[in-house]
PDB file of N, CA, C and O in Angstrom:
ATOM      1  N   UNK A   1     282.610  86.113 -81.471  1.00  0.00           N
ATOM      2  CA  UNK A   1     282.358  86.558 -82.819  1.00  0.00           C
ATOM      3  C   UNK A   1     282.779  85.435 -83.771  1.00  0.00           C
ATOM      4  O   UNK A   1     283.852  84.851 -83.626  1.00  0.00           O
ATOM      5  N   UNK A   2     281.936  85.154 -84.721  1.00  0.00           N
ATOM      6  CA  UNK A   2     282.221  84.106 -85.699  1.00  0.00           C
ATOM      7  C   UNK A   2     283.108  84.646 -86.816  1.00  0.00           C
ATOM      8  O   UNK A   2     283.295  85.857 -86.942  1.00  0.00           O
ATOM      9  N   UNK A   3     283.645  83.748 -87.616  1.00  0.00           N
ATOM     10  CA  UNK A   3     284.535  84.139 -88.707  1.00  0.00           C
ATOM     11  C   UNK A   3     283.825  85.030 -89.716  1.00  0.00           C
ATOM     12  O   UNK A   3     284.440  85.936 -90.278  1.00  0.00           O
ATOM     13  N   UNK A   4     282.537  84.787 -89.953  1.00  0.00           N
ATOM     14  CA  UNK A   4     281.799  85.633 -90.887  1.00  0.00           C
ATOM     15  C   UNK A   4     281.667  87.057 -90.348  1.00  0.00           C
ATOM     16  O   UNK A   4     281.685  88.018 -91.117  1.00  0.00           O
ATOM     17  N   UNK A   5     281.535  87.191 -89.040  1.00  0.00           N
ATOM     18  CA  UNK A   5     281.470  88.514 -88.433  1.00  0.00           C
ATOM     19  C   UNK A   5     282.787  89.253 -88.539  1.00  0.00           C
ATOM     20  O   UNK A   5     282.810  90.466 -88.749  1.00  0.00           O
ATOM     21  N   UNK A   6     283.886  88.527 -88.392  1.00  0.00           N
ATOM     22  CA  UNK A   6     285.208  89.133 -88.514  1.00  0.00           C
ATOM     23  C   UNK A   6     285.460  89.571 -89.952  1.00  0.00           C
ATOM     24  O   UNK A   6     285.971  90.665 -90.195  1.00  0.00           O
ATOM     25  N   UNK A   7     285.102  88.720 -90.897  1.00  0.00           N
ATOM     26  CA  UNK A   7     285.292  89.062 -92.309  1.00  0.00           C
ATOM     27  C   UNK A   7     284.441  90.265 -92.694  1.00  0.00           C
ATOM     28  O   UNK A   7     284.911  91.159 -93.398  1.00  0.00           O
ATOM     29  N   UNK A   8     283.201  90.292 -92.239  1.00  0.00           N
ATOM     30  CA  UNK A   8     282.347  91.440 -92.567  1.00  0.00           C
ATOM     31  C   UNK A   8     282.853  92.707 -91.891  1.00  0.00           C
ATOM     32  O   UNK A   8     282.714  93.794 -92.452  1.00  0.00           O
ATOM     33  N   UNK A   9     283.441  92.595 -90.691  1.00  0.00           N
ATOM     34  CA  UNK A   9     284.013  93.775 -90.028  1.00  0.00           C
ATOM     35  C   UNK A   9     285.192  94.315 -90.821  1.00  0.00           C
ATOM     36  O   UNK A   9     285.371  95.529 -90.919  1.00  0.00           O
ATOM     37  N   UNK A  10     285.997  93.422 -91.386  1.00  0.00           N
ATOM     38  CA  UNK A  10     287.130  93.861 -92.198  1.00  0.00           C
ATOM     39  C   UNK A  10     286.648  94.548 -93.472  1.00  0.00           C
ATOM     40  O   UNK A  10     287.176  95.592 -93.855  1.00  0.00           O
ATOM     41  N   UNK A  11     285.653  93.967 -94.123  1.00  0.00           N
ATOM     42  CA  UNK A  11     285.117  94.562 -95.352  1.00  0.00           C
ATOM     43  C   UNK A  11     284.494  95.923 -95.056  1.00  0.00           C
ATOM     44  O   UNK A  11     284.730  96.888 -95.783  1.00  0.00           O
ATOM     45  N   UNK A  12     283.710  96.000 -94.006  1.00  0.00           N
ATOM     46  CA  UNK A  12     283.102  97.276 -93.631  1.00  0.00           C
ATOM     47  C   UNK A  12     284.183  98.273 -93.238  1.00  0.00           C
ATOM     48  O   UNK A  12     284.073  99.460 -93.543  1.00  0.00           O
ATOM     49  N   UNK A  13     285.229  97.797 -92.561  1.00  0.00           N
ATOM     50  CA  UNK A  13     286.345  98.664 -92.194  1.00  0.00           C
ATOM     51  C   UNK A  13     287.042  99.246 -93.397  1.00  0.00           C
ATOM     52  O   UNK A  13     287.426 100.415 -93.396  1.00  0.00           O
ATOM     53  N   UNK A  14     287.209  98.431 -94.430  1.00  0.00           N
ATOM     54  CA  UNK A  14     287.824  98.935 -95.669  1.00  0.00           C
ATOM     55  C   UNK A  14     286.963 100.043 -96.272  1.00  0.00           C
ATOM     56  O   UNK A  14     287.476 101.088 -96.673  1.00  0.00           O
ATOM     57  N   UNK A  15     285.667  99.810 -96.332  1.00  0.00           N
ATOM     58  CA  UNK A  15     284.755 100.809 -96.901  1.00  0.00           C
ATOM     59  C   UNK A  15     284.746 102.078 -96.055  1.00  0.00           C
ATOM     60  O   UNK A  15     284.856 103.181 -96.589  1.00  0.00           O
ATOM     61  N   UNK A  16     284.616 101.926 -94.738  1.00  0.00           N
ATOM     62  CA  UNK A  16     284.565 103.084 -93.841  1.00  0.00           C
ATOM     63  C   UNK A  16     285.878 103.861 -93.892  1.00  0.00           C
ATOM     64  O   UNK A  16     285.866 105.090 -93.964  1.00  0.00           O
ATOM     65  N   UNK A  17     287.004 103.163 -93.856  1.00  0.00           N
ATOM     66  CA  UNK A  17     288.299 103.836 -93.926  1.00  0.00           C
ATOM     67  C   UNK A  17     288.489 104.592 -95.221  1.00  0.00           C
ATOM     68  O   UNK A  17     288.996 105.715 -95.223  1.00  0.00           O
ATOM     69  N   UNK A  18     288.086 103.983 -96.320  1.00  0.00           N
ATOM     70  CA  UNK A  18     288.202 104.636 -97.624  1.00  0.00           C
ATOM     71  C   UNK A  18     287.314 105.877 -97.692  1.00  0.00           C
ATOM     72  O   UNK A  18     287.737 106.926 -98.176  1.00  0.00           O
ATOM     73  N   UNK A  19     286.095 105.750 -97.209  1.00  0.00           N
ATOM     74  CA  UNK A  19     285.198 106.913 -97.218  1.00  0.00           C
ATOM     75  C   UNK A  19     285.715 108.018 -96.300  1.00  0.00           C
ATOM     76  O   UNK A  19     285.626 109.200 -96.632  1.00  0.00           O
ATOM     77  N   UNK A  20     286.251 107.633 -95.152  1.00  0.00           N
ATOM     78  CA  UNK A  20     286.825 108.618 -94.244  1.00  0.00           C
ATOM     79  C   UNK A  20     288.002 109.344 -94.871  1.00  0.00           C
ATOM     80  O   UNK A  20     288.181 110.546 -94.679  1.00  0.00           O
ATOM     81  N   UNK A  21     288.798 108.602 -95.621  1.00  0.00           N
ATOM     82  CA  UNK A  21     289.949 109.202 -96.302  1.00  0.00           C
ATOM     83  C   UNK A  21     289.503 110.121 -97.434  1.00  0.00           C
ATOM     84  O   UNK A  21     290.131 111.151 -97.680  1.00  0.00           O
ATOM     85  N   UNK A  22     288.427 109.757 -98.122  1.00  0.00           N
ATOM     86  CA  UNK A  22     287.923 110.591 -99.215  1.00  0.00           C
ATOM     87  C   UNK A  22     287.323 111.901 -98.721  1.00  0.00           C
ATOM     88  O   UNK A  22     287.309 112.891 -99.453  1.00  0.00           O
ATOM     89  N   UNK A  23     286.831 111.915 -97.495  1.00  0.00           N
ATOM     90  CA  UNK A  23     286.225 113.126 -96.949  1.00  0.00           C
ATOM     91  C   UNK A  23     287.282 114.202 -96.709  1.00  0.00           C
ATOM     92  O   UNK A  23     287.004 115.392 -96.857  1.00  0.00           O
ATOM     93  N   UNK A  24     288.496 113.784 -96.339  1.00  0.00           N
ATOM     94  CA  UNK A  24     289.561 114.754 -96.087  1.00  0.00           C
ATOM     95  C   UNK A  24     290.039 115.376 -97.393  1.00  0.00           C
ATOM     96  O   UNK A  24     290.235 114.668 -98.381  1.00  0.00           O
ATOM     97  N   UNK A  25     290.228 116.692 -97.407  1.00  0.00           N
ATOM     98  CA  UNK A  25     290.745 117.313 -98.625  1.00  0.00           C
ATOM     99  C   UNK A  25     292.237 117.057 -98.781  1.00  0.00           C
ATOM    100  O   UNK A  25     292.947 116.892 -97.789  1.00  0.00           O
ATOM    101  N   UNK A  26     292.705 117.023 -99.990  1.00  0.00           N
ATOM    102  CA  UNK A  26     294.124 116.854-100.260  1.00  0.00           C
ATOM    103  C   UNK A  26     294.566 115.400-100.213  1.00  0.00           C
ATOM    104  O   UNK A  26     293.758 114.477-100.114  1.00  0.00           O
ATOM    105  N   UNK A  27     295.876 115.235-100.287  1.00  0.00           N
ATOM    106  CA  UNK A  27     296.470 113.898-100.302  1.00  0.00           C
ATOM    107  C   UNK A  27     296.892 113.520 -98.893  1.00  0.00           C
ATOM    108  O   UNK A  27     297.498 114.324 -98.184  1.00  0.00           O
ATOM    109  N   UNK A  28     296.574 112.303 -98.487  1.00  0.00           N
ATOM    110  CA  UNK A  28     296.996 111.798 -97.197  1.00  0.00           C
ATOM    111  C   UNK A  28     298.211 110.899 -97.395  1.00  0.00           C
ATOM    112  O   UNK A  28     298.244 110.073 -98.307  1.00  0.00           O
ATOM    113  N   UNK A  29     299.191 111.068 -96.545  1.00  0.00           N
ATOM    114  CA  UNK A  29     300.434 110.312 -96.668  1.00  0.00           C
ATOM    115  C   UNK A  29     300.457 109.166 -95.662  1.00  0.00           C
ATOM    116  O   UNK A  29     301.390 109.045 -94.869  1.00  0.00           O
ATOM    117  N   UNK A  30     299.431 108.330 -95.699  1.00  0.00           N
ATOM    118  CA  UNK A  30     299.405 107.130 -94.872  1.00  0.00           C
ATOM    119  C   UNK A  30     299.123 105.946 -95.787  1.00  0.00           C
ATOM    120  O   UNK A  30     298.571 106.104 -96.876  1.00  0.00           O
ATOM    121  N   UNK A  31     299.503 104.778 -95.337  1.00  0.00           N
ATOM    122  CA  UNK A  31     299.356 103.595 -96.162  1.00  0.00           C
ATOM    123  C   UNK A  31     297.956 103.019 -96.156  1.00  0.00           C
ATOM    124  O   UNK A  31     297.081 103.448 -95.404  1.00  0.00           O
ATOM    125  N   UNK A  32     297.774 102.050 -97.006  1.00  0.00           N
ATOM    126  CA  UNK A  32     296.482 101.376 -97.132  1.00  0.00           C
ATOM    127  C   UNK A  32     296.142 100.610 -95.854  1.00  0.00           C
ATOM    128  O   UNK A  32     294.991 100.596 -95.417  1.00  0.00           O
ATOM    129  N   UNK A  33     297.149  99.975 -95.261  1.00  0.00           N
ATOM    130  CA  UNK A  33     296.888  99.212 -94.032  1.00  0.00           C
ATOM    131  C   UNK A  33     296.454 100.114 -92.882  1.00  0.00           C
ATOM    132  O   UNK A  33     295.599  99.733 -92.082  1.00  0.00           O
ATOM    133  N   UNK A  34     297.036 101.304 -92.794  1.00  0.00           N
ATOM    134  CA  UNK A  34     296.579 102.261 -91.779  1.00  0.00           C
ATOM    135  C   UNK A  34     295.129 102.671 -92.041  1.00  0.00           C
ATOM    136  O   UNK A  34     294.330 102.783 -91.112  1.00  0.00           O
ATOM    137  N   UNK A  35     294.806 102.888 -93.288  1.00  0.00           N
ATOM    138  CA  UNK A  35     293.437 103.267 -93.641  1.00  0.00           C
ATOM    139  C   UNK A  35     292.454 102.166 -93.254  1.00  0.00           C
ATOM    140  O   UNK A  35     291.394 102.444 -92.695  1.00  0.00           O
ATOM    141  N   UNK A  36     292.807 100.916 -93.552  1.00  0.00           N
ATOM    142  CA  UNK A  36     291.944  99.791 -93.210  1.00  0.00           C
ATOM    143  C   UNK A  36     291.829  99.660 -91.695  1.00  0.00           C
ATOM    144  O   UNK A  36     290.735  99.452 -91.170  1.00  0.00           O
ATOM    145  N   UNK A  37     292.950  99.782 -90.993  1.00  0.00           N
ATOM    146  CA  UNK A  37     292.929  99.685 -89.534  1.00  0.00           C
ATOM    147  C   UNK A  37     292.058 100.752 -88.897  1.00  0.00           C
ATOM    148  O   UNK A  37     291.269 100.467 -87.995  1.00  0.00           O
ATOM    149  N   UNK A  38     292.204 101.981 -89.369  1.00  0.00           N
ATOM    150  CA  UNK A  38     291.367 103.082 -88.863  1.00  0.00           C
ATOM    151  C   UNK A  38     289.898 102.809 -89.168  1.00  0.00           C
ATOM    152  O   UNK A  38     289.029 103.059 -88.333  1.00  0.00           O
ATOM    153  N   UNK A  39     289.625 102.299 -90.354  1.00  0.00           N
ATOM    154  CA  UNK A  39     288.240 101.998 -90.728  1.00  0.00           C
ATOM    155  C   UNK A  39     287.625 100.916 -89.855  1.00  0.00           C
ATOM    156  O   UNK A  39     286.459 101.017 -89.474  1.00  0.00           O
ATOM    157  N   UNK A  40     288.397  99.879 -89.532  1.00  0.00           N
ATOM    158  CA  UNK A  40     287.882  98.799 -88.679  1.00  0.00           C
ATOM    159  C   UNK A  40     287.595  99.324 -87.281  1.00  0.00           C
ATOM    160  O   UNK A  40     286.540  99.042 -86.714  1.00  0.00           O
ATOM    161  N   UNK A  41     288.532 100.089 -86.724  1.00  0.00           N
ATOM    162  CA  UNK A  41     288.317 100.655 -85.386  1.00  0.00           C
ATOM    163  C   UNK A  41     287.123 101.607 -85.400  1.00  0.00           C
ATOM    164  O   UNK A  41     286.297 101.578 -84.488  1.00  0.00           O
ATOM    165  N   UNK A  42     287.026 102.448 -86.426  1.00  0.00           N
ATOM    166  CA  UNK A  42     285.907 103.390 -86.529  1.00  0.00           C
ATOM    167  C   UNK A  42     284.578 102.655 -86.666  1.00  0.00           C
ATOM    168  O   UNK A  42     283.566 103.098 -86.123  1.00  0.00           O
ATOM    169  N   UNK A  43     284.574 101.539 -87.384  1.00  0.00           N
ATOM    170  CA  UNK A  43     283.341 100.773 -87.539  1.00  0.00           C
ATOM    171  C   UNK A  43     282.885 100.200 -86.199  1.00  0.00           C
ATOM    172  O   UNK A  43     281.706 100.280 -85.856  1.00  0.00           O
ATOM    173  N   UNK A  44     283.828  99.616 -85.433  1.00  0.00           N
ATOM    174  CA  UNK A  44     283.460  99.060 -84.133  1.00  0.00           C
ATOM    175  C   UNK A  44     283.025 100.142 -83.143  1.00  0.00           C
ATOM    176  O   UNK A  44     282.000 100.005 -82.477  1.00  0.00           O
ATOM    177  N   UNK A  45     283.807 101.211 -83.053  1.00  0.00           N
ATOM    178  CA  UNK A  45     283.485 102.287 -82.109  1.00  0.00           C
ATOM    179  C   UNK A  45     282.201 103.002 -82.533  1.00  0.00           C
ATOM    180  O   UNK A  45     281.364 103.326 -81.691  1.00  0.00           O
ATOM    181  N   UNK A  46     282.047 103.245 -83.820  1.00  0.00           N
ATOM    182  CA  UNK A  46     280.837 103.899 -84.319  1.00  0.00           C
ATOM    183  C   UNK A  46     279.582 103.084 -84.063  1.00  0.00           C
ATOM    184  O   UNK A  46     278.526 103.638 -83.758  1.00  0.00           O
ATOM    185  N   UNK A  47     279.698 101.760 -84.189  1.00  0.00           N
ATOM    186  CA  UNK A  47     278.558 100.896 -83.884  1.00  0.00           C
ATOM    187  C   UNK A  47     278.213 100.977 -82.409  1.00  0.00           C
ATOM    188  O   UNK A  47     277.037 100.995 -82.046  1.00  0.00           O
ATOM    189  N   UNK A  48     279.232 101.027 -81.552  1.00  0.00           N
ATOM    190  CA  UNK A  48     278.983 101.164 -80.114  1.00  0.00           C
ATOM    191  C   UNK A  48     278.315 102.478 -79.768  1.00  0.00           C
ATOM    192  O   UNK A  48     277.394 102.510 -78.952  1.00  0.00           O
ATOM    193  N   UNK A  49     278.769 103.563 -80.378  1.00  0.00           N
ATOM    194  CA  UNK A  49     278.159 104.871 -80.139  1.00  0.00           C
ATOM    195  C   UNK A  49     276.721 104.889 -80.645  1.00  0.00           C
ATOM    196  O   UNK A  49     275.825 105.393 -79.969  1.00  0.00           O
ATOM    197  N   UNK A  50     276.506 104.338 -81.834  1.00  0.00           N
ATOM    198  CA  UNK A  50     275.148 104.297 -82.393  1.00  0.00           C
ATOM    199  C   UNK A  50     274.227 103.456 -81.518  1.00  0.00           C
ATOM    200  O   UNK A  50     273.060 103.803 -81.332  1.00  0.00           O
ATOM    201  N   UNK A  51     274.743 102.356 -80.981  1.00  0.00           N
ATOM    202  CA  UNK A  51     273.925 101.534 -80.083  1.00  0.00           C
ATOM    203  C   UNK A  51     273.591 102.306 -78.814  1.00  0.00           C
ATOM    204  O   UNK A  51     272.472 102.221 -78.308  1.00  0.00           O
ATOM    205  N   UNK A  52     274.559 103.059 -78.300  1.00  0.00           N
ATOM    206  CA  UNK A  52     274.311 103.871 -77.107  1.00  0.00           C
ATOM    207  C   UNK A  52     273.280 104.958 -77.348  1.00  0.00           C
ATOM    208  O   UNK A  52     272.534 105.328 -76.441  1.00  0.00           O
ATOM    209  N   UNK A  53     273.238 105.470 -78.573  1.00  0.00           N
ATOM    210  CA  UNK A  53     272.259 106.495 -78.923  1.00  0.00           C
ATOM    211  C   UNK A  53     270.920 105.904 -79.347  1.00  0.00           C
ATOM    212  O   UNK A  53     269.934 106.625 -79.505  1.00  0.00           O
ATOM    213  N   UNK A  54     270.894 104.579 -79.532  1.00  0.00           N
ATOM    214  CA  UNK A  54     269.656 103.911 -79.936  1.00  0.00           C
ATOM    215  C   UNK A  54     269.357 103.980 -81.421  1.00  0.00           C
ATOM    216  O   UNK A  54     268.205 103.825 -81.826  1.00  0.00           O
ATOM    217  N   UNK A  55     270.372 104.210 -82.241  1.00  0.00           N
ATOM    218  CA  UNK A  55     270.147 104.310 -83.685  1.00  0.00           C
ATOM    219  C   UNK A  55     270.889 103.235 -84.468  1.00  0.00           C
ATOM    220  O   UNK A  55     271.016 103.337 -85.688  1.00  0.00           O
ATOM    221  N   UNK A  56     271.382 102.204 -83.782  1.00  0.00           N
ATOM    222  CA  UNK A  56     272.164 101.166 -84.454  1.00  0.00           C
ATOM    223  C   UNK A  56     271.296 100.239 -85.292  1.00  0.00           C
ATOM    224  O   UNK A  56     271.713  99.812 -86.369  1.00  0.00           O
ATOM    225  N   UNK A  57     270.108  99.923 -84.820  1.00  0.00           N
ATOM    226  CA  UNK A  57     269.231  99.004 -85.543  1.00  0.00           C
ATOM    227  C   UNK A  57     267.927  99.701 -85.886  1.00  0.00           C
ATOM    228  O   UNK A  57     267.029  99.832 -85.055  1.00  0.00           O
ATOM    229  N   UNK A  58     267.847 100.143 -87.131  1.00  0.00           N
ATOM    230  CA  UNK A  58     266.634 100.786 -87.611  1.00  0.00           C
ATOM    231  C   UNK A  58     266.129 100.010 -88.818  1.00  0.00           C
ATOM    232  O   UNK A  58     266.821  99.133 -89.334  1.00  0.00           O
ATOM    233  N   UNK A  59     264.951 100.327 -89.254  1.00  0.00           N
ATOM    234  CA  UNK A  59     264.427  99.688 -90.467  1.00  0.00           C
ATOM    235  C   UNK A  59     265.121 100.320 -91.667  1.00  0.00           C
ATOM    236  O   UNK A  59     265.156 101.543 -91.803  1.00  0.00           O
ATOM    237  N   UNK A  60     265.660  99.492 -92.517  1.00  0.00           N
ATOM    238  CA  UNK A  60     266.350 100.004 -93.697  1.00  0.00           C
ATOM    239  C   UNK A  60     267.822 100.230 -93.416  1.00  0.00           C
ATOM    240  O   UNK A  60     268.418  99.539 -92.591  1.00  0.00           O
ATOM    241  N   UNK A  61     268.403 101.196 -94.101  1.00  0.00           N
ATOM    242  CA  UNK A  61     269.828 101.497 -93.972  1.00  0.00           C
ATOM    243  C   UNK A  61     270.031 102.384 -92.748  1.00  0.00           C
ATOM    244  O   UNK A  61     269.282 103.332 -92.514  1.00  0.00           O
ATOM    245  N   UNK A  62     271.050 102.057 -91.983  1.00  0.00           N
ATOM    246  CA  UNK A  62     271.352 102.818 -90.766  1.00  0.00           C
ATOM    247  C   UNK A  62     272.249 104.003 -91.116  1.00  0.00           C
ATOM    248  O   UNK A  62     273.458 103.963 -90.891  1.00  0.00           O
ATOM    249  N   UNK A  63     271.655 105.044 -91.659  1.00  0.00           N
ATOM    250  CA  UNK A  63     272.419 106.193 -92.145  1.00  0.00           C
ATOM    251  C   UNK A  63     273.155 106.903 -91.028  1.00  0.00           C
ATOM    252  O   UNK A  63     274.300 107.314 -91.212  1.00  0.00           O
ATOM    253  N   UNK A  64     272.527 107.055 -89.879  1.00  0.00           N
ATOM    254  CA  UNK A  64     273.169 107.773 -88.776  1.00  0.00           C
ATOM    255  C   UNK A  64     274.392 106.995 -88.296  1.00  0.00           C
ATOM    256  O   UNK A  64     275.427 107.593 -87.999  1.00  0.00           O
ATOM    257  N   UNK A  65     274.283 105.678 -88.217  1.00  0.00           N
ATOM    258  CA  UNK A  65     275.424 104.855 -87.826  1.00  0.00           C
ATOM    259  C   UNK A  65     276.569 104.994 -88.824  1.00  0.00           C
ATOM    260  O   UNK A  65     277.728 105.107 -88.427  1.00  0.00           O
ATOM    261  N   UNK A  66     276.254 104.986 -90.100  1.00  0.00           N
ATOM    262  CA  UNK A  66     277.282 105.150 -91.140  1.00  0.00           C
ATOM    263  C   UNK A  66     277.957 106.515 -91.021  1.00  0.00           C
ATOM    264  O   UNK A  66     279.177 106.615 -91.149  1.00  0.00           O
ATOM    265  N   UNK A  67     277.175 107.560 -90.779  1.00  0.00           N
ATOM    266  CA  UNK A  67     277.751 108.901 -90.642  1.00  0.00           C
ATOM    267  C   UNK A  67     278.684 108.987 -89.439  1.00  0.00           C
ATOM    268  O   UNK A  67     279.740 109.615 -89.515  1.00  0.00           O
ATOM    269  N   UNK A  68     278.300 108.364 -88.338  1.00  0.00           N
ATOM    270  CA  UNK A  68     279.156 108.335 -87.152  1.00  0.00           C
ATOM    271  C   UNK A  68     280.460 107.603 -87.472  1.00  0.00           C
ATOM    272  O   UNK A  68     281.542 108.077 -87.125  1.00  0.00           O
ATOM    273  N   UNK A  69     280.356 106.462 -88.126  1.00  0.00           N
ATOM    274  CA  UNK A  69     281.543 105.677 -88.461  1.00  0.00           C
ATOM    275  C   UNK A  69     282.465 106.430 -89.419  1.00  0.00           C
ATOM    276  O   UNK A  69     283.682 106.428 -89.237  1.00  0.00           O
ATOM    277  N   UNK A  70     281.898 107.066 -90.425  1.00  0.00           N
ATOM    278  CA  UNK A  70     282.708 107.816 -91.391  1.00  0.00           C
ATOM    279  C   UNK A  70     283.367 109.019 -90.720  1.00  0.00           C
ATOM    280  O   UNK A  70     284.522 109.337 -91.003  1.00  0.00           O
ATOM    281  N   UNK A  71     282.633 109.681 -89.836  1.00  0.00           N
ATOM    282  CA  UNK A  71     283.216 110.804 -89.090  1.00  0.00           C
ATOM    283  C   UNK A  71     284.390 110.369 -88.226  1.00  0.00           C
ATOM    284  O   UNK A  71     285.419 111.043 -88.174  1.00  0.00           O
ATOM    285  N   UNK A  72     284.229 109.233 -87.547  1.00  0.00           N
ATOM    286  CA  UNK A  72     285.326 108.708 -86.732  1.00  0.00           C
ATOM    287  C   UNK A  72     286.520 108.314 -87.603  1.00  0.00           C
ATOM    288  O   UNK A  72     287.666 108.565 -87.231  1.00  0.00           O
ATOM    289  N   UNK A  73     286.260 107.705 -88.748  1.00  0.00           N
ATOM    290  CA  UNK A  73     287.341 107.322 -89.659  1.00  0.00           C
ATOM    291  C   UNK A  73     288.072 108.550 -90.183  1.00  0.00           C
ATOM    292  O   UNK A  73     289.297 108.539 -90.298  1.00  0.00           O
ATOM    293  N   UNK A  74     287.339 109.599 -90.500  1.00  0.00           N
ATOM    294  CA  UNK A  74     287.950 110.836 -90.975  1.00  0.00           C
ATOM    295  C   UNK A  74     288.865 111.424 -89.906  1.00  0.00           C
ATOM    296  O   UNK A  74     289.989 111.836 -90.192  1.00  0.00           O
ATOM    297  N   UNK A  75     288.372 111.457 -88.680  1.00  0.00           N
ATOM    298  CA  UNK A  75     289.179 111.974 -87.574  1.00  0.00           C
ATOM    299  C   UNK A  75     290.406 111.091 -87.345  1.00  0.00           C
ATOM    300  O   UNK A  75     291.494 111.601 -87.077  1.00  0.00           O
ATOM    301  N   UNK A  76     290.241 109.786 -87.448  1.00  0.00           N
ATOM    302  CA  UNK A  76     291.352 108.869 -87.259  1.00  0.00           C
ATOM    303  C   UNK A  76     292.416 109.006 -88.331  1.00  0.00           C
ATOM    304  O   UNK A  76     293.608 109.014 -88.023  1.00  0.00           O
ATOM    305  N   UNK A  77     292.005 109.113 -89.575  1.00  0.00           N
ATOM    306  CA  UNK A  77     292.962 109.287 -90.678  1.00  0.00           C
ATOM    307  C   UNK A  77     293.712 110.607 -90.507  1.00  0.00           C
ATOM    308  O   UNK A  77     294.926 110.656 -90.708  1.00  0.00           O
ATOM    309  N   UNK A  78     293.012 111.668 -90.142  1.00  0.00           N
ATOM    310  CA  UNK A  78     293.656 112.968 -89.945  1.00  0.00           C
ATOM    311  C   UNK A  78     294.648 112.904 -88.785  1.00  0.00           C
ATOM    312  O   UNK A  78     295.736 113.473 -88.869  1.00  0.00           O
ATOM    313  N   UNK A  79     294.279 112.217 -87.706  1.00  0.00           N
ATOM    314  CA  UNK A  79     295.173 112.110 -86.549  1.00  0.00           C
ATOM    315  C   UNK A  79     296.430 111.317 -86.887  1.00  0.00           C
ATOM    316  O   UNK A  79     297.530 111.712 -86.501  1.00  0.00           O
ATOM    317  N   UNK A  80     296.285 110.221 -87.591  1.00  0.00           N
ATOM    318  CA  UNK A  80     297.455 109.418 -87.963  1.00  0.00           C
ATOM    319  C   UNK A  80     298.334 110.175 -88.948  1.00  0.00           C
ATOM    320  O   UNK A  80     299.560 110.090 -88.884  1.00  0.00           O
ATOM    321  N   UNK A  81     297.716 110.905 -89.849  1.00  0.00           N
ATOM    322  CA  UNK A  81     298.513 111.677 -90.804  1.00  0.00           C
ATOM    323  C   UNK A  81     299.341 112.734 -90.078  1.00  0.00           C
ATOM    324  O   UNK A  81     300.515 112.918 -90.400  1.00  0.00           O
ATOM    325  N   UNK A  82     298.752 113.432 -89.105  1.00  0.00           N
ATOM    326  CA  UNK A  82     299.492 114.425 -88.327  1.00  0.00           C
ATOM    327  C   UNK A  82     300.605 113.775 -87.518  1.00  0.00           C
ATOM    328  O   UNK A  82     301.715 114.303 -87.436  1.00  0.00           O
ATOM    329  N   UNK A  83     300.303 112.625 -86.921  1.00  0.00           N
ATOM    330  CA  UNK A  83     301.307 111.913 -86.117  1.00  0.00           C
ATOM    331  C   UNK A  83     302.491 111.472 -86.972  1.00  0.00           C
ATOM    332  O   UNK A  83     303.645 111.606 -86.566  1.00  0.00           O
ATOM    333  N   UNK A  84     302.195 110.945 -88.155  1.00  0.00           N
ATOM    334  CA  UNK A  84     303.265 110.484 -89.046  1.00  0.00           C
ATOM    335  C   UNK A  84     304.041 111.646 -89.633  1.00  0.00           C
ATOM    336  O   UNK A  84     305.219 111.493 -89.954  1.00  0.00           O
ATOM    337  N   UNK A  85     303.410 112.813 -89.783  1.00  0.00           N
ATOM    338  CA  UNK A  85     304.102 113.985 -90.320  1.00  0.00           C
ATOM    339  C   UNK A  85     305.143 114.499 -89.327  1.00  0.00           C
ATOM    340  O   UNK A  85     306.182 115.019 -89.734  1.00  0.00           O
ATOM    341  N   UNK A  86     304.875 114.358 -88.032  1.00  0.00           N
ATOM    342  CA  UNK A  86     305.827 114.792 -87.006  1.00  0.00           C
ATOM    343  C   UNK A  86     307.039 113.878 -86.955  1.00  0.00           C
ATOM    344  O   UNK A  86     308.152 114.329 -86.685  1.00  0.00           O
ATOM    345  N   UNK A  87     306.825 112.599 -87.214  1.00  0.00           N
ATOM    346  CA  UNK A  87     307.923 111.622 -87.081  1.00  0.00           C
ATOM    347  C   UNK A  87     308.899 111.687 -88.212  1.00  0.00           C
ATOM    348  O   UNK A  87     309.869 110.930 -88.236  1.00  0.00           O
TER     349      UNK A  87
END
């Protein structure tokens, strides 16, 4: 992966993590770095799932891929919030 790919993954991760956090109701008690980390992981995993389903590369905007990524980010933010609440 080239540096431009890494930078774009980080930017997309920030967007995906933020959108995933916005989907959850109420206030989340996790930091910005956790949100970005969850977003980056969700972006990579969501792209893999979308590729497996054959919807990763379509003409125009890949809405299904974005929905998968945002759903994964939402689940990740909720899981980390629950984990941190126990600690």
